[in-house]
Every structure is written in C-alpha cells, then in structure tokens.
C-alpha positions in Angstrom: 2.7 -12.4 -70.6 0.3 -15.4 -70.5 1.4 -18.1 -68.1 -0.2 -20.7 -70.4 2.1 -19.8 -73.2 5.2 -20.0 -71.0 4.0 -23.3 -69.5 3.3 -24.7 -73.0 6.9 -24.0 -74.1 8.4 -25.5 -70.9 6.3 -28.7 -71.4 7.4 -29.0 -75.0 11.0 -28.4 -73.9 10.8 -31.3 -71.4 9.2 -33.6 -73.9 12.2 -33.1 -76.2 14.5 -34.0 -73.3 12.5 -37.1 -72.4 12.6 -38.3 -76.1 16.4 -37.8 -76.2 16.7 -39.8 -73.0 14.9 -42.8 -74.4 16.9 -42.6 -77.6 20.3 -42.5 -75.8 19.4 -45.2 -73.3 17.6 -47.6 -75.7 20.6 -49.8 -76.3 22.1 -49.7 -72.8 21.0 -48.4 -69.4 23.5 -50.3 -67.2 25.6 -48.7 -64.5 28.7 -48.1 -66.8 26.4 -46.1 -69.0 24.9 -44.2 -66.1 28.2 -43.5 -64.3 30.8 -42.8 -67.1 28.8 -43.1 -70.4 30.9 -46.1 -71.3 33.9 -43.7 -71.4 33.0 -43.0 -75.0 31.8 -39.3 -74.9 32.8 -36.8 -77.6 35.0 -34.2 -76.1 33.4 -31.3 -77.9 29.9 -32.3 -76.6 31.3 -32.6 -73.1 32.9 -29.1 -73.4 29.8 -27.5 -74.7 27.5 -29.2 -72.2 29.7 -28.2 -69.3 28.8 -24.5 -70.0 25.2 -25.2 -69.0 26.3 -27.1 -65.9 28.8 -24.5 -64.8 26.4 -21.6 -65.3 23.4 -22.3 -63.1 20.1 -20.4 -62.9 21.6 -18.4 -60.1 24.4 -17.1 -62.5 21.8 -16.5 -65.2 19.8 -14.2 -62.9 22.3 -12.9 -60.3 25.3 -12.0 -62.5 23.4 -9.4 -64.6 21.6 -8.1 -61.6 24.8 -7.5 -59.6 26.2 -5.2 -62.3 24.2 -2.3 -61.0 23.9 -3.3 -57.4 24.2 -0.5 -54.7 27.3 -2.2 -53.5 29.1 -1.0 -56.6 29.9 -4.4 -58.2 30.0 -3.3 -61.8 32.1 -5.8 -63.8 34.2 -6.8 -60.8 32.9 -10.4 -61.2 35.1 -10.7 -64.3 38.2 -10.7 -62.0 36.7 -13.8 -60.4 36.2 -15.3 -63.9 39.9 -14.8 -64.7 40.7 -16.7 -61.6 38.3 -19.4 -62.7 40.1 -19.7 -66.0 43.5 -20.2 -64.3 41.8 -22.8 -62.1 40.5 -24.7 -65.1 44.0 -24.8 -66.6 45.4 -26.3 -63.3 42.6 -28.9 -63.4 43.4 -29.9 -67.0 47.2 -30.2 -66.4 47.3 -31.6 -62.8 44.1 -33.3 -61.7 42.8 -34.8 -64.9 46.0 -36.7 -65.7 45.8 -38.1 -62.1 42.2 -39.2 -62.5 42.8 -40.9 -65.8 46.0 -42.6 -64.7 44.1 -44.2 -61.9 41.0 -44.9 -64.1 38.6 -43.5 -61.5 34.8 -43.6 -61.6 34.5 -41.5 -58.4 37.3 -39.0 -58.0 37.2 -39.6 -54.2 38.6 -43.1 -54.6 42.0 -41.4 -54.9 41.8 -40.3 -51.3 41.3 -43.9 -50.1 44.6 -44.9 -51.6 46.5 -41.8 -50.6 45.2 -41.1 -47.1 42.9 -43.9 -45.8 39.3 -45.1 -45.6 38.0 -42.6 -43.1 39.5 -39.8 -45.2 37.9 -41.2 -48.3 34.4 -41.5 -46.8 34.8 -38.0 -45.4 35.7 -36.5 -48.8 32.8 -38.3 -50.5 30.5 -37.2 -47.6 31.5 -33.6 -48.0 30.6 -33.8 -51.7 27.2 -35.4 -51.0 26.3 -32.7 -48.4 27.6 -29.8 -50.3 26.2 -30.7 -53.7 22.8 -31.6 -52.3 22.5 -28.2 -50.5 24.1 -26.2 -53.3 22.0 -27.8 -56.1 18.8 -27.6 -54.0 19.5 -23.9 -53.4 20.0 -23.2 -57.1 16.8 -25.0 -58.1 14.9 -23.3 -55.3 15.8 -19.8 -56.6 14.5 -20.7 -60.0 11.4 -22.5 -58.8 10.5 -19.2 -57.1 10.5 -17.6 -60.6 8.5 -20.4 -62.2 6.0 -20.2 -59.2 5.6 -16.5 -59.5 5.2 -16.2 -63.2 3.4 -19.5 -64.1 2.2 -21.8 -61.3 0.7 -19.1 -59.0 -1.8 -18.4 -61.8 -3.1 -22.0 -61.5 -3.0 -22.0 -57.7 -0.4 -24.8 -57.7 1.3 -25.1 -54.3 5.0 -24.5 -54.1 5.8 -28.0 -53.0 3.9 -29.4 -56.0 5.9 -27.2 -58.4 9.2 -28.5 -56.9 7.9 -32.1 -57.2 7.0 -31.6 -60.8 10.5 -30.1 -61.6 12.3 -33.0 -59.9 10.0 -35.6 -61.4 10.7 -34.3 -64.9 14.5 -34.4 -64.3 14.2 -37.9 -62.9 12.3 -39.1 -66.0 15.0 -38.1 -68.5 18.0 -39.2 -66.4 17.1 -42.4 -64.5 18.0 -44.7 -67.3 20.8 -43.2 -69.3 22.4 -41.1 -66.6 25.6 -39.4 -67.8 25.2 -40.7 -71.4 21.8 -38.9 -71.6 23.1 -35.8 -69.8 26.0 -35.3 -72.2 23.4 -34.9 -75.0 20.7 -33.0 -73.0 23.2 -30.6 -71.5 24.5 -29.8 -74.9 21.0 -28.9 -76.0 20.3 -27.0 -72.8 23.6 -25.1 -73.2 22.4 -24.2 -76.7 19.2 -22.7 -75.3 21.2 -20.9 -72.5 23.8 -19.3 -74.9 21.1 -18.4 -77.4 19.0 -16.7 -74.7 21.9 -14.5 -73.7 22.6 -13.4 -77.2 18.9 -12.9 -78.0 18.4 -11.0 -74.8 21.2 -8.6 -75.8 19.5 -8.3 -79.3 16.0 -7.5 -77.8 17.3 -5.0 -75.2 19.4 -3.3 -77.8 16.4 -3.1 -80.1 14.4 -1.5 -77.3 17.1 1.0 -76.7 17.6 1.8 -80.4 21.2 0.5 -80.3 23.1 -1.5 -82.9 25.8 -3.8 -81.6 28.6 -1.3 -81.9 26.5 1.5 -80.2 25.6 -0.9 -77.4 29.3 -1.8 -76.9 30.2 1.9 -76.7 27.3 2.6 -74.3 28.4 -0.2 -72.0 32.0 1.0 -72.1 31.1 4.6 -71.3 28.5 3.7 -68.6 29.0 3.7 -64.9 28.7 -0.1 -64.8 31.8 -1.2 -66.8 34.7 -1.0 -64.3 36.5 -4.4 -64.3 39.6 -4.1 -62.2 39.7 -3.0 -58.6 43.3 -2.7 -57.1 42.7 -0.4 -54.1 41.7 -1.0 -50.5 43.0 -4.6 -50.2 41.9 -4.8 -46.5 38.3 -3.6 -46.6 37.1 -4.2 -50.2 35.8 -7.6 -51.3 36.3 -6.4 -54.9 40.1 -6.2 -54.8 41.7 -8.0 -57.7 43.9 -10.2 -55.6 41.0 -11.5 -53.5 38.8 -12.1 -56.5 41.4 -13.7 -58.7 42.8 -16.0 -56.0 39.4 -16.8 -54.8 38.3 -17.7 -58.3 41.3 -19.9 -58.9 41.0 -21.9 -55.7 37.2 -22.1 -55.7 37.5 -23.5 -59.2 40.1 -26.1 -58.2 38.0 -27.1 -55.2 34.5 -26.8 -56.5 35.1 -28.1 -60.0 38.3 -30.1 -59.9 37.5 -31.8 -56.6 33.8 -32.1 -57.4 32.4 -35.4 -58.7 29.7 -33.5 -60.7 31.8 -31.7 -63.4 34.7 -34.1 -63.2 32.4 -37.1 -64.0 31.7 -35.7 -67.4 35.5 -35.3 -68.1 36.1 -38.9 -67.1 33.6 -40.0 -69.7 36.0 -39.0 -72.5 38.0 -41.7 -74.3 41.4 -40.6 -73.0 43.2 -37.8 -71.2 44.0 -36.0 -74.5 40.3 -35.6 -75.3 39.5 -34.7 -71.7 42.1 -31.9 -71.8 40.9 -30.6 -75.2 37.4 -30.5 -73.6 38.7 -28.5 -70.6 40.7 -26.0 -72.5 38.0 -25.3 -75.1 35.4 -25.1 -72.3 37.6 -22.5 -70.5 37.7 -20.2 -73.5 33.9 -20.3 -74.0 33.2 -19.9 -70.3 35.2 -16.7 -70.2 33.5 -15.2 -73.3 30.0 -16.1 -72.2 30.4 -14.4 -68.8 31.4 -11.2 -70.6 28.1 -11.4 -72.3 26.3 -12.0 -69.1 27.8 -8.9 -67.6 27.0 -7.0 -70.7 23.3 -8.1 -70.4 23.4 -6.7 -66.9 24.7 -3.2 -68.0 22.1 -3.1 -70.8 19.3 -4.1 -68.4 20.1 -1.3 -66.0 20.2 1.2 -68.9 16.8 0.0 -70.0 15.4 0.2 -66.4 16.8 3.7 -66.0 15.2 4.8 -69.3 11.8 3.3 -68.5 11.7 4.1 -64.8 11.7 0.5 -63.7 12.7 -0.3 -60.1 12.9 -3.7 -58.4 13.2 -4.6 -54.7 16.1 -7.0 -55.4 18.8 -7.1 -58.1 17.9 -10.7 -58.8 14.5 -9.6 -59.9 15.7 -7.2 -62.6 16.3 -9.6 -65.4 13.1 -11.7 -65.0 11.0 -8.6 -64.5 12.1 -6.8 -67.7 12.2 -10.0 -69.8 8.8 -11.3 -68.7 6.9 -8.0 -68.3 8.3 -5.4 -70.7 10.1 -6.8 -73.7 7.2 -8.8 -75.3 6.3 -12.4 -76.0 9.4 -13.7 -77.8 11.9 -12.3 -75.4 9.9 -13.7 -72.4 9.9 -17.2 -74.0 13.7 -16.8 -74.7 14.4 -15.8 -71.1 12.3 -18.6 -69.6 13.9 -21.3 -71.8 17.3 -19.9 -71.0 16.6 -19.9 -67.2 15.1 -23.4 -67.3 18.0 -24.7 -69.3 20.6 -23.2 -67.0 18.9 -24.6 -63.9 18.1 -28.1 -65.1 21.4 -28.6 -66.8 22.9 -28.0 -63.3 20.3 -30.1 -61.4 20.2 -33.2 -63.7 24.0 -33.3 -63.6 24.1 -33.0 -59.8 21.6 -35.8 -59.3 23.6 -38.1 -61.5 26.8 -37.2 -59.7 25.3 -37.7 -56.3 23.9 -41.1 -57.3 27.3 -42.1 -58.8 29.3 -41.0 -55.7 27.0 -42.8 -53.3 26.9 -46.0 -55.3 30.7 -46.1 -55.8 31.9 -44.5 -52.5 29.5 -46.0 -50.0 28.0 -49.0 -51.7 31.4 -50.0 -53.2 30.1 -50.6 -56.8 33.7 -50.1 -58.1 34.8 -53.1 -56.0 32.2 -55.5 -57.4 32.6 -57.8 -60.4 28.9 -57.6 -61.2 28.6 -53.8 -61.3 26.1 -54.1 -64.2 23.9 -56.9 -62.7 20.2 -56.3 -62.4 20.5 -56.2 -58.7 23.0 -53.3 -58.8 21.1 -51.4 -61.5 18.0 -51.7 -59.3 20.0 -50.4 -56.3 21.2 -47.5 -58.4 17.6 -46.6 -59.3 16.7 -46.6 -55.6 19.6 -44.3 -54.8 18.6 -42.0 -57.6 15.1 -41.7 -56.3 16.3 -41.2 -52.7 18.5 -38.2 -53.7 15.6 -36.7 -55.7 13.5 -37.0 -52.6 16.3 -35.5 -50.4 16.6 -32.5 -52.8 12.8 -32.1 -52.7 12.8 -32.0 -48.9 15.8 -29.6 -48.8 14.0 -27.1 -51.2 10.8 -27.3 -49.2 12.8 -26.5 -46.0 14.5 -23.5 -47.7 11.0 -22.2 -48.6 9.6 -22.7 -45.1 12.5 -20.8 -43.6 11.6 -17.9 -45.9 14.5 -15.7 -44.6 17.1 -14.5 -47.1 19.7 -14.2 -44.4 19.3 -17.7 -43.0 19.1 -19.3 -46.4 22.1 -17.3 -47.6 24.0 -18.5 -44.5 23.1 -22.1 -45.2 24.4 -21.8 -48.8 27.5 -20.0 -47.6 28.3 -22.8 -45.1 27.8 -25.3 -47.8 30.4 -23.5 -49.9 32.8 -23.6 -47.0 32.9 -27.4 -47.1 34.9 -27.5 -50.3 37.9 -26.0 -48.4 38.6 -29.3 -46.6 38.6 -31.1 -49.9 41.3 -28.7 -51.0 43.3 -29.6 -47.9 42.8 -33.3 -48.3 43.9 -33.5 -51.9 46.8 -31.1 -51.3 48.1 -33.3 -48.5 47.6 -36.5 -50.6 49.4 -35.0 -53.6 52.3 -33.2 -52.0 53.0 -35.0 -48.7 54.3 -38.5 -49.3 56.4 -38.9 -46.2 53.6 -38.7 -43.6 50.5 -40.8 -42.8 47.4 -39.0 -41.6 45.6 -40.1 -38.4 42.8 -41.4 -40.5 40.1 -41.5 -37.8 40.7 -37.9 -36.9 40.2 -36.6 -40.4 36.4 -36.2 -40.1 36.8 -34.0 -37.1 39.5 -31.8 -38.8 37.1 -31.4 -41.8 34.4 -30.1 -39.5 36.7 -27.8 -37.4 38.2 -26.1 -40.4 35.0 -24.6 -42.0 33.7 -23.8 -38.5 36.8 -21.7 -37.8 36.5 -20.1 -41.2 32.8 -19.2 -40.5 33.7 -17.3 -37.4 36.8 -15.8 -39.0 34.7 -14.4 -41.8 32.1 -13.1 -39.4 34.6 -11.3 -37.1 37.5 -10.5 -39.5 36.9 -6.7 -39.3 37.4 -6.8 -35.6 40.1 -9.4 -35.4 42.2 -8.5 -38.5 42.3 -4.8 -38.6 39.3 -4.2 -40.9 40.1 -7.1 -43.3 37.0 -8.3 -45.2 37.0 -11.9 -46.6 35.4 -12.8 -49.9 36.0 -15.9 -52.0 39.7 -16.2 -51.0 38.5 -17.6 -47.6 38.6 -21.0 -49.3 42.4 -20.8 -49.3 42.4 -20.3 -45.5 39.9 -23.1 -45.2 42.1 -25.5 -47.2 45.2 -24.4 -45.3 43.7 -25.0 -41.9 42.7 -28.5 -43.0 46.2 -29.1 -44.3 47.8 -28.0 -41.1 45.4 -30.1 -39.1 46.3 -33.1 -41.2 50.1 -32.4 -40.7 49.9 -31.9 -37.0 48.0 -35.2 -36.4 50.0 -37.2 -38.9 53.1 -39.4 -38.3 56.1 -40.5 -40.5 55.2 -43.3 -42.9 56.6 -46.7 -42.4 55.8 -47.9 -45.9 56.1 -46.5 -49.4 53.1 -44.9 -50.9 51.9 -46.7 -54.0 49.7 -44.0 -55.5 51.4 -41.8 -58.1 50.5 -38.2 -58.2 
C-alpha cells in the first residue's frame, strides 16, 4: 500500500473540511456561532454527527480487536453498549430538560447556582483536565498509525505529524466552531459508518461469504458470546458490572461533559434536542453491533491466512492496510481519520467554550460578540491546541503502555466527582455544601478509587472492578459533600 496514495486521500479529505469551514462561517464567526451555533442546528444533523464524536479512533481500532483477545472478551462489550443506551435515555429525559430550562451555554454553570463558585470552577476544571488528556490520548493512538503507515516513509518526526494534525483541525474550526463542526462531523460520520460497512463487505468477499453466510459464521464462531452472568466477583465481563458501568459512565462522560452536550444545546428547543438524542441512541447501538461483527470477521480472516499481531489493536489496521488491497486500505484510513478528528475537533471546541464561559465569564458579559472577546476566544483555541500537542508528545516520550494506560485510566476516574456534584445539586435541596472544601473532595474521591481498584482482590474477597467503579467514585464524592455540608438557611432558586 503506497503511503503517497494514502496521504493524497487524507489531504483531499481535509481540503473538503476546510472548504466547508469557510462556507459555514462566511456569514458569521462570532462567539454565539462558535459556542452554540446560534442555537439553530438541525436535530438530525446533530444526531448523525454525534456518532462520529462518540465513536473515537480508539473505538474504531480497539473494539474489533478486543473480540478475539486472549482475555476472552468476545461480544461482552455489547453489554456495556446496552448500559450506554439506558444512560442516553436518562440524559434525554432528565439532564437535557434542565439545561434547556436554564438556557446554558456551559453545562457547568448549573453547578454555580446549585452549589457555589468553588464547586462550579471545580466541575469545569475537571472537564478541562479530563477532556484534554482523554482527547490527546485518542489522537495519540491514531497518530501512531498515521506515523507508521504514512509519515515514517518520508522521515517526518512524530512531533511534526502531531503538529500537522492539530493545525489542520484548527484551520477548519477556529472561525465557525460548533456551527462548522455540526456539518463536518456529519460528513465524518458518513465516512466512518461507510468504512465499517465497506470493511465488512471486503472481508466477506475475501472469505467467500455473502451477508447471510457471514452472519451465520459469526453466530457459530467462538467470538459471539454476548451475555456473561457468572462469577460476579472476579469477572469484569459480568453483565451487571458492564451494564451499570455503561449506564453511569454515559451519564457522567456524556451527560455531564461539555463536549457532547454542547451539540445538543445548539438545537432550537428541547423537543428537537430529545429527538436528536433518541435517534442517536438507536444508531449508536446498531453501529456498535457492526463494529463487533467486523472484529469477528477479522479474526476469521487472520486465522485463515495465518496472520498474527503483537497487539489486538494492530489487527484491523494490519489486515486493512496490508492484505485487503488498495480500496479497502483507503476506506479504512478515511474511517479511522474521520473517527479520530470528529472527536478531536469537537473536544477542542468544547474546551475553548468551557474556558471562555467558565473561567473568562463570557456568559456574564453584555459584549460577548465584541472583537475583543472573539480575539480572546481565538487565543484560547490556540492555547488548547498547543496544550494537546504537548500532552501527545509527552505520551510518546513515556513510551510505556502501562504508564500511558494508567494516565488515561486516572483521567476517566475524574468524571466520578462530576456524577457526585450533579447528584447532590439535583437531589439534595436542604443542605449547602462547604464550597471551598469541594475541590479537595473531588481529588480525594478518585484517589481512593484508584487504590480501591488496584487492591480490590485483596481487600474485597477477590472482587474485580471494571467500569462500575465510577458509581463508587460518584458515591464517595456525594458522601463527602453531605458530611461537609450544613442545613440551608435560604431557599434554592435553581429548579431541577
């Protein structure tokens, strides 16, 4: 597979995104456009584009690879997806009505009214740290693929590859922000979804299967087990752990995350936002079934052709780029690129929005769209692009899977305190938190959870935590808020 051919398609792909950016931002590039797309987005475009944002390059590569992992994952991930679906329904029926009723630009503004200024800044700070690390990690994993199969051939240093990727993202988002991303993410989702279906087609063709034969082969293979109900203590695949983990992670990492919620807040009204969320949920569940099916077919193909890889994450790119031919390789690379950049462009926009609103107080200014504030937003956007660049370069310099994995895991822990903060604000109206103690509580909780996860086998009779740890994290935060709070002396004005 010629690196020049792949590079040519990626360059053409980004040229299309940049043209879309100039078209969507030609009439307006002010802060209202950047932050909430003037609250005029079409719900069906938001719903479709959210698929690309929710399914990162990590999902694109890792979910198929995990199907045949030595740990025996098979289709266990689908249990987690069912929990995700339940979480999306809770977001649509509980959180979105709250956000729309308060007419929020940053969802963390709710915390200021419900709990206090220190709590508000803590919640926004948690998002900034978590999303920067998480998005940088996702982009880092995909840049490695681009580096290996394209840029190494031209002796381009890794740092330059990262810089090129972030510069391209900045070019098509710095003016139109969310208004541009609603359109570009829809296009990128189209590439992502098409690549999944086309990958299935090309693999089936190589295995001499038609669609029905492929479905039967997957069903009868050793990869297709979905539900795991045994060994609740020691197995991380147990249905209860996976479903509850999926539910609470979705509520915390989607419903309490400025990134995905910002797109929902750009719809005209709550009705359209809910239509978006419900339709997105259905498509999200279906597309993950196809991702898992791709994984099963890839392992069948690898077994038939004697292909082995050192890591499960390498299976999909290795087969797509080295065995299936020119068109499948291009399809894979475009799908991977779309999945990654749909996540990263959205994250940079959300990070910029949160910092401008939550720390520079743009929402409290009458001149939010003034030239001075638009210029300030540009500087913030550049700063977060630079911060993500540095984070990725640091990941690469560590060059240790265990350390990098731990960093990403710790970042995922930080959403637990958000779950605790919002739960307290929503359900406890009679008590006022000790506002200045909240940052300490939100540091203590994930720290306790980190050690709890590390030593749970010894401390809890062999129990192994998986995604459900976020429930414990949120609960510890909630208890900490309760223990340090006091009875309110005034009526809360925020309606939940």
